ROKE-698553 format. One line per 8 residues: number of its first residue (from 0); for each residue x negated, y, z negated of C-alpha. Coordinates in nm, 2 decimals, always signed. Each point is the difference from the previous one (the first is absolute). Layout:
NUM) X/Y/Z ~ ... $
***
This chain:
0) +0.00/+0.00/+0.00 ~ -0.14/+0.34/+0.10 ~ +0.10/+0.31/-0.19 ~ -0.07/+0.36/+0.09 ~ -0.02/+0.24/-0.29 ~ +0.03/+0.38/+0.06 ~ -0.04/+0.31/-0.20 ~ +0.08/+0.33/+0.16 $
8) +0.11/+0.36/-0.03 ~ -0.16/+0.08/-0.33 ~ -0.37/-0.02/-0.08 ~ -0.23/-0.23/+0.19 ~ +0.21/-0.19/+0.24 ~ -0.12/-0.36/+0.07 ~ +0.09/-0.34/+0.13 ~ -0.08/-0.35/-0.11 $
16) +0.06/-0.35/+0.15 ~ +0.04/-0.30/-0.23 ~ +0.00/-0.34/+0.16 ~ +0.12/-0.29/-0.21 ~ -0.10/+0.19/-0.31 ~ -0.35/+0.09/+0.13 ~ -0.09/+0.37/+0.04 ~ -0.14/+0.00/+0.35 $
24) -0.02/+0.37/+0.09 ~ +0.07/+0.34/-0.16 ~ -0.08/+0.36/+0.10 ~ +0.09/+0.36/-0.06 ~ +0.13/+0.22/+0.27 ~ -0.24/+0.28/-0.07 ~ -0.30/-0.21/+0.12 ~ +0.15/-0.01/+0.35 $
32) +0.14/+0.35/+0.03 ~ -0.29/+0.16/-0.18 ~ +0.25/+0.21/-0.21 ~ -0.08/-0.05/-0.37 ~ +0.29/-0.14/-0.21 ~ +0.21/-0.03/+0.32 ~ +0.36/-0.06/-0.12 ~ +0.15/-0.06/+0.35 $
40) +0.15/-0.33/+0.10 ~ -0.31/-0.24/+0.03 ~ +0.03/-0.11/+0.36 ~ -0.37/-0.02/+0.05 ~ -0.05/-0.20/-0.31 ~ +0.28/-0.23/+0.09 ~ -0.14/-0.05/+0.35 ~ -0.34/-0.08/-0.14 $
48) +0.14/-0.26/-0.25 ~ +0.19/-0.17/+0.28 ~ -0.28/+0.01/+0.27 ~ -0.28/-0.11/-0.24 ~ +0.20/-0.32/-0.06 ~ +0.12/-0.05/+0.35 ~ +0.36/+0.07/-0.10 ~ +0.28/+0.18/+0.16 $
56) +0.30/+0.15/-0.19 ~ +0.20/-0.30/+0.13 ~ -0.21/-0.23/-0.23 ~ +0.09/+0.20/-0.31 ~ +0.25/-0.18/-0.22 ~ +0.07/+0.28/-0.25 ~ -0.07/+0.37/-0.04 ~ -0.03/+0.13/-0.35 $
64) +0.01/+0.38/-0.06 ~ -0.16/+0.12/-0.33 ~ +0.30/+0.20/-0.14 ~ +0.37/+0.07/+0.03 ~ +0.04/+0.31/+0.21 ~ +0.37/+0.06/-0.10 ~ -0.08/+0.00/-0.37 ~ -0.30/+0.23/+0.05 $
72) +0.22/+0.23/+0.21 ~ +0.26/-0.01/-0.28 ~ -0.27/+0.11/-0.25 ~ -0.11/+0.29/+0.22 ~ +0.35/+0.12/+0.06 ~ +0.10/-0.02/-0.36 ~ -0.31/+0.19/-0.10 ~ +0.07/+0.28/+0.24 $
80) +0.36/+0.02/-0.11 ~ -0.11/+0.01/-0.37 ~ -0.24/+0.29/+0.06 ~ +0.21/+0.19/+0.26 ~ -0.02/+0.27/+0.12 ~ -0.37/-0.03/-0.08 ~ -0.19/-0.22/+0.24 ~ +0.19/+0.10/+0.31 $
88) -0.32/+0.05/+0.20 ~ -0.13/-0.34/-0.10 ~ +0.35/-0.15/+0.08 ~ +0.00/+0.15/+0.35 ~ -0.35/-0.13/+0.07 ~ +0.07/-0.35/-0.12 ~ +0.35/-0.08/+0.14 ~ -0.06/-0.01/+0.38 $
96) -0.25/-0.29/-0.03 ~ +0.21/-0.19/-0.25 ~ +0.32/+0.04/+0.22 ~ -0.18/-0.09/+0.32 ~ -0.23/-0.28/-0.11 ~ -0.06/-0.09/-0.36 ~ +0.35/-0.09/-0.11 ~ +0.06/-0.22/+0.30 $
104) -0.30/-0.22/-0.05 ~ +0.15/-0.33/+0.10 ~ +0.11/+0.14/+0.33 ~ -0.33/+0.19/+0.04 ~ -0.21/-0.31/-0.05 ~ +0.21/-0.20/+0.24 ~ -0.02/+0.27/+0.27 ~ -0.37/+0.08/-0.04 $
112) -0.12/-0.36/-0.01 ~ +0.26/-0.17/+0.21 ~ +0.08/-0.23/-0.29 ~ +0.33/-0.17/-0.04 ~ -0.06/-0.22/-0.31 ~ +0.06/+0.03/-0.37 ~ -0.12/+0.32/-0.19 ~ -0.01/+0.02/-0.38 $
120) -0.06/+0.30/-0.23 ~ -0.15/-0.08/-0.34 ~ -0.01/+0.29/-0.23 ~ -0.31/+0.22/+0.00 ~ -0.13/-0.12/-0.34 ~ +0.09/-0.36/+0.09 ~ -0.24/+0.04/+0.29 ~ -0.26/+0.15/-0.23 $
128) +0.05/-0.28/-0.25 ~ -0.01/-0.26/+0.28 ~ -0.33/+0.15/+0.13 ~ -0.15/-0.03/-0.35 ~ +0.12/-0.34/-0.11 ~ +0.03/-0.22/+0.31 ~ -0.36/+0.04/+0.13 ~ -0.15/-0.02/-0.35 $
136) -0.18/-0.30/-0.14 ~ +0.27/-0.05/-0.26 ~ +0.28/-0.26/+0.00 ~ +0.17/+0.21/-0.27 ~ -0.07/+0.36/-0.11 ~ +0.15/+0.33/-0.10 ~ +0.00/+0.28/+0.25 ~ +0.01/+0.38/-0.04 $
144) +0.07/+0.23/+0.29 ~ -0.05/+0.38/-0.03 ~ +0.03/+0.26/+0.27 ~ +0.16/+0.33/+0.10 ~ +0.35/-0.13/+0.09 ~ +0.16/-0.27/+0.21 ~ +0.38/+0.01/+0.03 ~ +0.07/+0.11/-0.36 $
152) -0.27/-0.20/-0.19 ~ -0.34/+0.15/-0.08 ~ -0.12/-0.27/-0.24 ~ +0.09/-0.37/-0.05 ~ -0.12/-0.31/-0.18 ~ +0.10/-0.36/-0.01 ~ -0.12/-0.35/+0.05 ~ -0.11/-0.20/+0.30 $
160) +0.03/-0.38/-0.02 ~ -0.07/-0.24/+0.28 ~ +0.18/+0.14/+0.30 ~ +0.22/+0.26/-0.18 ~ -0.04/+0.35/-0.14 ~ +0.25/+0.15/-0.25 ~ +0.00/+0.36/-0.10 ~ +0.09/+0.04/-0.36 $
168) +0.00/+0.38/-0.05 ~ -0.04/+0.32/+0.20 ~ -0.06/+0.38/-0.04 ~ +0.19/+0.21/+0.25 ~ -0.05/+0.32/+0.19 ~ -0.07/+0.29/-0.07 ~ -0.21/-0.15/-0.29 ~ -0.31/-0.12/+0.17 $
176) -0.36/-0.04/-0.11 ~ -0.12/+0.01/+0.37 ~ +0.18/+0.34/+0.05 ~ -0.14/+0.13/-0.33 ~ -0.35/-0.07/+0.13 ~ +0.09/+0.14/+0.34 ~ +0.12/+0.32/-0.16 ~ -0.35/+0.05/-0.15 $
184) -0.15/-0.09/+0.33 ~ +0.20/+0.28/+0.16 ~ -0.07/+0.24/-0.29 ~ -0.38/-0.05/+0.02 ~ +0.00/+0.08/+0.37 ~ -0.01/-0.35/+0.17 ~ +0.24/-0.15/+0.24 ~ +0.27/-0.22/-0.15 $
192) -0.01/-0.37/+0.11 ~ -0.37/+0.02/+0.09 ~ -0.17/+0.22/-0.26 ~ +0.08/-0.21/-0.30 ~ -0.33/-0.18/+0.04 ~ -0.17/+0.34/-0.03 ~ +0.18/+0.08/-0.33 ~ -0.12/-0.34/-0.14 $
200) -0.36/+0.07/+0.12 ~ +0.01/+0.35/-0.14 ~ +0.13/-0.10/-0.34 ~ -0.34/-0.10/-0.16 ~ -0.14/+0.35/+0.06 ~ +0.27/+0.15/-0.23 ~ +0.13/-0.03/-0.35 ~ +0.36/-0.10/-0.09 $
208) +0.09/+0.35/-0.13 ~ +0.35/-0.02/+0.14 ~ +0.10/-0.35/-0.10 ~ +0.20/+0.10/-0.30 ~ +0.17/+0.28/+0.21 ~ +0.10/-0.26/+0.26 ~ +0.13/-0.24/-0.27 ~ +0.19/+0.26/-0.19 $
216) +0.16/+0.18/+0.29 ~ +0.00/-0.20/+0.33 ~ +0.05/-0.37/-0.10 ~ +0.15/-0.18/-0.29 ~ -0.18/-0.33/-0.04 ~ +0.14/-0.28/-0.22 ~ -0.20/-0.27/-0.17 ~ +0.10/-0.25/+0.27 $
224) -0.13/+0.22/+0.28 ~ +0.34/+0.11/+0.12 ~ +0.01/+0.37/+0.06 ~ +0.21/+0.30/+0.11 ~ -0.12/+0.31/+0.18 ~ +0.12/+0.34/-0.09 ~ +0.14/+0.10/+0.34 ~ +0.01/+0.37/-0.10 $
232) -0.37/+0.01/+0.10 ~ +0.02/-0.18/+0.34 ~ +0.12/+0.09/+0.34 ~ -0.02/-0.32/+0.20 ~ +0.37/-0.08/-0.03 ~ +0.12/+0.31/+0.18 ~ -0.29/+0.18/+0.15 ~ -0.30/-0.04/+0.23 $
240) -0.26/+0.02/-0.28 ~ -0.07/-0.23/-0.30 ~ -0.01/+0.27/-0.28 ~ +0.19/+0.32/-0.08 ~ -0.06/+0.33/-0.16 ~ +0.07/-0.13/-0.35 ~ -0.27/-0.27/+0.05 ~ -0.24/+0.27/+0.12 $
248) +0.07/+0.22/-0.30 ~ -0.05/-0.29/-0.24 ~ -0.36/-0.06/+0.14 ~ -0.07/+0.37/+0.05 ~ -0.05/+0.04/+0.37 ~ +0.15/-0.08/+0.34 ~ -0.12/-0.32/+0.19 ~ -0.36/+0.01/+0.12 $
256) -0.02/+0.10/+0.37 ~ -0.11/-0.29/+0.21 ~ -0.38/+0.01/+0.09 ~ -0.06/+0.28/-0.26 ~ -0.27/-0.04/-0.26 ~ +0.06/-0.27/-0.27 ~ -0.01/+0.14/-0.35 ~ -0.05/-0.17/-0.34 $
264) +0.37/+0.05/-0.06 ~ +0.08/-0.22/+0.30 ~ -0.23/-0.27/-0.14 ~ +0.16/+0.02/-0.34 ~ +0.35/-0.03/+0.16 ~ -0.12/-0.31/+0.19 ~ -0.14/-0.16/-0.31 ~ +0.31/+0.07/-0.19 $
272) +0.25/-0.15/+0.24 ~ -0.24/-0.30/+0.05 ~ +0.00/-0.07/-0.37 ~ +0.38/+0.03/-0.02 ~ +0.03/-0.24/+0.29 ~ -0.24/-0.25/-0.17 ~ +0.19/+0.02/-0.33 ~ +0.34/-0.06/+0.17 $
280) -0.14/-0.29/+0.20 ~ -0.16/-0.16/-0.31 ~ +0.33/+0.03/-0.19 ~ +0.19/-0.15/+0.29 ~ -0.25/-0.29/+0.03 ~ +0.04/-0.08/-0.37 ~ +0.38/+0.01/+0.02 ~ +0.01/-0.22/+0.31 $
288) -0.22/-0.25/-0.18 ~ +0.22/+0.00/-0.30 ~ +0.32/-0.03/+0.20 ~ -0.11/-0.27/+0.25 ~ -0.25/-0.20/-0.21 ~ -0.21/-0.05/+0.31 ~ -0.38/-0.04/+0.00 ~ -0.05/+0.16/+0.34 $
296) +0.10/+0.34/+0.15 ~ +0.05/+0.10/+0.36 ~ +0.01/+0.37/+0.11 ~ +0.12/+0.19/+0.30 ~ +0.14/+0.34/+0.09 ~ -0.20/+0.31/+0.08 ~ -0.10/+0.05/-0.37 ~ -0.16/-0.34/+0.00 $
304) -0.27/+0.16/+0.22 ~ -0.11/+0.20/-0.31 ~ -0.30/-0.22/-0.06 ~ -0.10/+0.18/-0.32 ~ +0.33/-0.10/-0.16 ~ -0.04/-0.35/+0.14 ~ -0.34/-0.04/-0.15 ~ +0.13/+0.11/-0.34 $
312) +0.28/-0.26/+0.02 ~ -0.26/-0.27/+0.08 ~ -0.23/+0.11/-0.29 ~ +0.26/+0.09/-0.27 ~ +0.32/-0.16/+0.11 ~ +0.17/-0.31/-0.13 ~ -0.01/-0.21/+0.32 ~ -0.27/-0.27/+0.07 $
320) -0.02/+0.11/+0.37 ~ +0.16/+0.25/+0.24 ~ +0.03/+0.00/+0.37 ~ +0.07/+0.31/+0.21 ~ +0.13/+0.01/+0.35 ~ -0.28/+0.16/+0.21 ~ +0.26/+0.19/+0.21 ~ +0.19/+0.10/-0.32 $
328) +0.18/+0.30/+0.17 ~ +0.28/-0.01/+0.25 ~ -0.22/-0.17/+0.26 ~ +0.00/-0.31/-0.22 ~ +0.38/+0.02/+0.00 ~ -0.01/-0.16/+0.35 ~ -0.20/-0.29/-0.13 ~ +0.22/-0.04/-0.31 $
336) +0.32/+0.02/+0.21 ~ -0.13/-0.28/+0.23 ~ -0.10/-0.22/-0.29 ~ +0.34/+0.07/-0.17 ~ +0.16/-0.13/+0.31 ~ -0.20/-0.32/+0.00 ~ +0.02/-0.08/-0.38 ~ +0.30/+0.17/-0.15 $
344) +0.24/+0.02/+0.30 ~ -0.13/-0.32/+0.16 ~ -0.04/-0.20/-0.32 ~ -0.33/-0.15/+0.11 ~ -0.24/-0.17/-0.24 ~ -0.29/+0.19/-0.15 ~ -0.30/-0.15/-0.17 ~ -0.30/+0.18/-0.15 $
352) -0.30/-0.12/-0.20 ~ -0.02/+0.32/-0.23 ~ -0.35/+0.06/+0.15 ~ +0.02/+0.09/+0.37 ~ +0.22/+0.26/+0.17 ~ +0.12/-0.03/+0.36 ~ -0.06/+0.36/+0.10 ~ -0.31/-0.12/+0.21 $
360) -0.22/+0.28/-0.14 ~ +0.26/+0.23/+0.16 ~ -0.18/-0.04/+0.33 ~ +0.32/-0.02/+0.20 ~ -0.04/+0.26/+0.28 ~ -0.15/+0.02/+0.35 ~ -0.34/-0.16/+0.07 ~ -0.22/+0.05/+0.31 $
368) -0.23/-0.27/+0.14 ~ -0.36/+0.08/+0.09 ~ +0.10/-0.04/+0.36 ~ +0.27/+0.27/-0.04 ~ -0.25/+0.23/-0.18 ~ -0.27/-0.05/+0.26 ~ +0.25/+0.08/+0.28 ~ +0.09/+0.33/-0.17 $
376) -0.36/+0.10/-0.05 ~ -0.10/-0.08/+0.35 ~ +0.30/+0.17/+0.15 ~ -0.07/+0.32/-0.19 ~ -0.38/-0.02/+0.08 ~ -0.08/-0.01/-0.38 ~ -0.36/-0.08/-0.11 ~ -0.02/-0.31/-0.22 $
384) -0.22/-0.28/-0.12 ~ +0.14/-0.36/-0.01 ~ -0.08/-0.20/-0.32 ~ +0.04/-0.37/-0.08 ~ +0.28/-0.03/-0.25 ~ -0.24/-0.16/-0.25 ~ -0.23/+0.30/+0.02 ~ +0.26/+0.26/-0.09 $
392) -0.02/-0.03/-0.38 ~ -0.37/+0.06/-0.02 ~ +0.00/+0.28/+0.26 ~ +0.28/+0.19/-0.17 ~ -0.15/-0.06/-0.35 ~ -0.33/+0.15/+0.13 ~ +0.18/+0.31/+0.14 ~ +0.18/+0.05/-0.34 $
400) -0.32/-0.02/-0.19 ~ -0.14/+0.27/+0.23 ~ +0.29/+0.22/-0.12 ~ +0.18/-0.02/+0.34 ~ +0.38/+0.03/+0.01 ~ +0.15/-0.28/+0.20 ~ +0.35/-0.05/+0.15 ~ +0.10/-0.36/-0.04 $
408) +0.27/-0.13/+0.24 ~ +0.06/-0.38/-0.03 ~ +0.28/-0.24/+0.02 ~ +0.37/+0.06/-0.08 ~ +0.10/+0.35/-0.12 ~ +0.11/+0.02/-0.36 ~ +0.37/+0.04/-0.10 ~ +0.05/+0.27/-0.26 $
416) -0.18/+0.32/-0.08 ~ -0.34/-0.14/-0.10 ~ -0.29/-0.09/+0.23 ~ -0.12/-0.34/-0.11 ~ -0.30/-0.06/+0.22 ~ +0.17/-0.02/+0.35 ~ +0.04/+0.37/+0.07 ~ -0.25/+0.15/-0.24 $
424) -0.27/+0.26/-0.02 ~ -0.29/-0.13/-0.22 ~ -0.30/+0.14/-0.17 ~ -0.26/-0.06/-0.27 ~ +0.16/+0.03/-0.35 ~ -0.35/+0.06/-0.15 ~ -0.04/+0.33/+0.18 ~ +0.06/+0.31/-0.22 $
432) +0.09/+0.21/+0.31 ~ +0.23/-0.24/+0.18 ~ +0.33/+0.10/-0.16 ~ -0.03/+0.37/+0.10 ~ -0.15/-0.09/+0.34 ~ +0.29/-0.24/+0.09 ~ +0.27/+0.23/-0.14 ~ -0.11/+0.32/+0.18 $
440) -0.18/-0.13/+0.32 ~ +0.19/-0.32/+0.07 ~ +0.35/+0.02/-0.15 ~ +0.03/+0.38/+0.01 ~ +0.18/+0.00/-0.34 ~ -0.04/+0.14/-0.34 ~ -0.33/-0.07/-0.16 ~ +0.15/-0.10/-0.34 $
448) +0.17/-0.31/+0.14 ~ -0.17/-0.33/-0.11 ~ -0.10/-0.29/+0.21 ~ +0.08/-0.36/-0.07 ~ -0.26/-0.28/-0.04 ~ +0.02/-0.34/+0.18 ~ -0.18/-0.25/-0.22 ~ -0.06/-0.37/+0.03 $
456) +0.27/-0.17/-0.21 ~ -0.25/-0.21/-0.19 ~ -0.21/+0.31/-0.09 ~ +0.28/+0.23/-0.10 ~ -0.04/-0.06/-0.38 ~ -0.36/+0.12/+0.02 ~ +0.11/+0.35/+0.11 ~ +0.36/+0.05/-0.11 $
464) +0.21/-0.08/-0.31 ~ +0.26/-0.19/+0.20 ~ +0.11/-0.35/-0.11 ~ +0.21/-0.05/+0.31 ~ -0.03/-0.03/+0.38 ~ +0.08/+0.32/+0.19 ~ +0.00/-0.10/+0.37 ~ +0.24/+0.28/+0.10 $
472) -0.18/+0.29/-0.17 ~ +0.29/+0.07/-0.23 ~ -0.17/+0.00/-0.34 ~ -0.22/+0.27/-0.15 ~ -0.25/-0.13/-0.25 ~ -0.28/+0.15/-0.22 ~ -0.36/-0.02/+0.11 ~ -0.20/-0.23/-0.23 $
480) -0.18/+0.17/-0.28 ~ -0.34/-0.15/+0.09 ~ -0.01/+0.15/+0.35 ~ +0.11/+0.34/-0.12 ~ -0.26/+0.28/-0.01 ~ -0.03/+0.20/-0.33 ~ +0.10/+0.36/+0.05 ~ -0.21/+0.29/-0.10 $
488) +0.14/+0.26/-0.24 ~ +0.04/+0.24/+0.30 ~ +0.18/-0.26/+0.21 ~ +0.24/-0.08/-0.29 ~ +0.11/+0.36/-0.01 ~ +0.10/+0.02/+0.37 ~ +0.36/+0.07/+0.06 ~ +0.25/-0.06/+0.28 $
496) -0.16/-0.04/+0.34 ~ -0.34/+0.07/-0.15 ~ +0.01/-0.36/-0.10 ~ -0.01/-0.11/+0.36 ~ -0.38/+0.04/+0.06 ~ -0.11/-0.23/-0.28 ~ -0.15/-0.35/+0.04 ~ +0.19/-0.22/-0.25 $
504) -0.11/-0.35/+0.08 ~ -0.21/-0.22/+0.22 ~ +0.28/+0.02/+0.26 ~ +0.07/+0.37/-0.02 ~ +0.19/+0.03/+0.33 ~ +0.28/-0.21/-0.13 ~ +0.00/+0.11/-0.36 ~ +0.27/+0.26/-0.08 $
512) -0.06/+0.27/-0.25 ~ +0.18/-0.20/-0.27 ~ -0.23/-0.30/+0.07 ~ +0.28/-0.18/+0.18 ~ +0.02/-0.16/+0.35 ~ +0.29/-0.13/+0.22 ~ -0.14/-0.35/+0.06 ~ +0.04/-0.24/+0.29 $
520) -0.13/-0.35/-0.07 ~ -0.11/-0.17/+0.32 ~ +0.08/-0.36/+0.05 ~ -0.19/-0.23/+0.24 ~ +0.33/-0.16/+0.11 ~ +0.19/+0.32/+0.09 ~ -0.27/+0.19/+0.20 ~ -0.31/-0.22/+0.05 $
528) -0.20/+0.25/+0.22 ~ +0.05/+0.29/-0.24 ~ -0.09/-0.23/-0.29 ~ -0.32/-0.12/+0.18 ~ -0.10/+0.36/+0.07 ~ +0.03/+0.11/-0.37 ~ -0.17/-0.32/-0.11 ~ -0.29/+0.07/+0.23 $
536) -0.02/+0.36/-0.14 ~ -0.02/-0.15/-0.35 ~ -0.26/-0.26/+0.09 ~ -0.23/+0.25/+0.18 ~ +0.06/+0.31/-0.21 ~ +0.13/-0.12/-0.34 ~ +0.35/+0.15/+0.00 ~ +0.32/-0.19/+0.07 $
544) +0.20/+0.33/+0.02 ~ +0.06/+0.22/+0.31 ~ +0.23/+0.30/+0.07 ~ +0.32/-0.09/+0.18 ~ +0.23/+0.28/+0.13 ~ +0.27/-0.01/+0.26 ~ -0.10/+0.04/+0.37 ~ +0.17/+0.33/+0.07 $
552) -0.04/+0.37/-0.07 ~ +0.22/+0.22/-0.21 ~ +0.35/+0.02/+0.14 ~ -0.04/-0.30/+0.24 ~ +0.12/-0.36/-0.05 ~ -0.25/-0.28/-0.03 ~ -0.13/-0.09/+0.34 ~ +0.16/-0.29/+0.18 $
560) -0.16/-0.05/+0.34 ~ -0.36/+0.02/+0.13 ~ +0.09/+0.33/+0.17 ~ +0.12/+0.14/-0.34 ~ -0.32/-0.12/-0.17 ~ -0.23/+0.14/+0.27 ~ +0.18/+0.34/+0.00 ~ -0.02/+0.02/-0.38 $
568) -0.37/-0.10/+0.01 ~ -0.08/+0.27/+0.25 ~ +0.20/+0.27/-0.18 ~ -0.19/-0.05/-0.33 ~ -0.36/-0.02/-0.12 ~ +0.00/-0.38/-0.02 ~ -0.34/-0.14/+0.10 ~ +0.11/-0.34/+0.13 $
576) +0.31/-0.19/+0.10 ~ +0.02/-0.38/+0.01 ~ +0.30/-0.13/+0.20 ~ +0.01/-0.38/+0.03 ~ -0.35/-0.10/+0.12 ~ -0.09/+0.35/+0.13 ~ -0.21/+0.26/-0.18 ~ +0.03/+0.36/+0.10 $
584) -0.25/+0.27/-0.10 ~ +0.12/+0.36/-0.02 ~ -0.31/+0.16/+0.16 ~ +0.04/-0.22/+0.31 ~ +0.35/+0.11/+0.07 ~ +0.12/+0.28/+0.23 ~ +0.22/+0.26/-0.16 ~ +0.38/-0.05/+0.04 $
592) +0.13/+0.19/+0.30 ~ +0.26/+0.27/-0.06 ~ +0.02/-0.06/-0.38 ~ -0.01/+0.36/-0.13 ~ +0.20/+0.07/-0.32 ~ +0.09/-0.37/-0.03 ~ +0.09/+0.03/-0.37 ~ +0.31/+0.20/+0.11 $
600) +0.14/-0.33/+0.12 ~ +0.07/-0.10/-0.35 ~ +0.20/+0.19/-0.26 ~ -0.23/+0.03/-0.29 ~ +0.15/-0.11/-0.33 $
***
């Protein structure tokens, strides 16, 4: 049985195909259209999923859409009516798309795909829960889903057992932890739905000076983690902004203008909302454990991408193990909807060993053979050197040791927001200058943003206080004490962004200012070539850790094709690009033709 899962028309549209319970392909629409967080109907992603598996739409037995459009429309309409006449501008902007497309999703899918079969519509948080539990290693586990909003639900928990998930409790809109965090994303001058990572990365530069103000005025949190927002301070129900004048008066200023200078106040605000989020997530986790009695926890929803909170749950929480859906946001809803169709709707058997997940390392997207890459390079007249596959690990390890920045394009593209060693930019984690170099000259983004380490799974405990695997880069862990560098008195007194230019460990390029790192543990089975390269770097240079950041620049989605990779390589100060068996050196390349002001292609966030 072949099931097509679809998420669309919100944030990160995506498609997934499940065949007899096996996840065979999944991809986000943004990778094909090159529009970051593309929310349009994912025709390109669907066509990839079908073509990659030599399927046509006629071979699809079931389509599963990730939420219930009529209920979501009901929530939007009721919200507008409740706040009328406020919100008229937002209402006028939203209604045409809903009345033309979104509300008629069944007919739209049939027309766009030429599909005449059965279509089901699990609820939004059912899709999230399905994406968390069904691919997980666990035969039985609790789940917790936390995001902005689905139809009405913003938070849910329950239990997954065998081939069923059951939601036990929910929190409803407008009370939303995801929207609380997004309000501060907006207020600190970043773009909602893409700048939340920046708030999380900025938080360690600040102090939690506003935490009590948030807890006493904006959100009432109970011991069990349930909460209510004080809607007097928010504008997202009726307006086109997240916060209102009362919110601005409470914190003493209007929102920071985008691209303006960051102040210590912005850093303190980021730290404050991050700590509030961690506290709520910890209370929720303890309550879910008490209510379900389960040993294991599965997480999904956009807030599950807050890897600092995830790391705290692992270290301090009551569960023996947790598993987080790599595409925890709405893209993962497509995968969850497809698996919901197979297990819950179809009643198919599900067996897990409590050890191995079935996400396949999240390497579920397009791949390009060496023959396809060679054809592209020759057609474009691009200079390259062909390597034997077995020589790639040592060659790239040597380049990294020489402090070169390398684009790494290998195998199937990752599904989800993290680059996991298929579409990555890599560098030497030992270099004290590499973080700033890669941020400003490669990624064209703010210098404060930290980079993640890829570390050999078996060497992780030598560098990080992490007693768990983290193959999907969704856990933040402290750097081990014995590799930290003792600060001088002057360095200890540094404040805010002054902290940035301080060597803090033997891997300074991946050590954040609070001695933390967002860790990816690299497994030989998931990505053997990437593993061999890091292992060679360790054998020759004594370090099993490298920098791994996504292969893109600010405002652009992660690269998908050889053409995307080459263009990004040429538009940045990367030194080398390895695509399949072919090594490209920057100084041997001709400049791109007619590529002036190329950054204007992408809306900076």
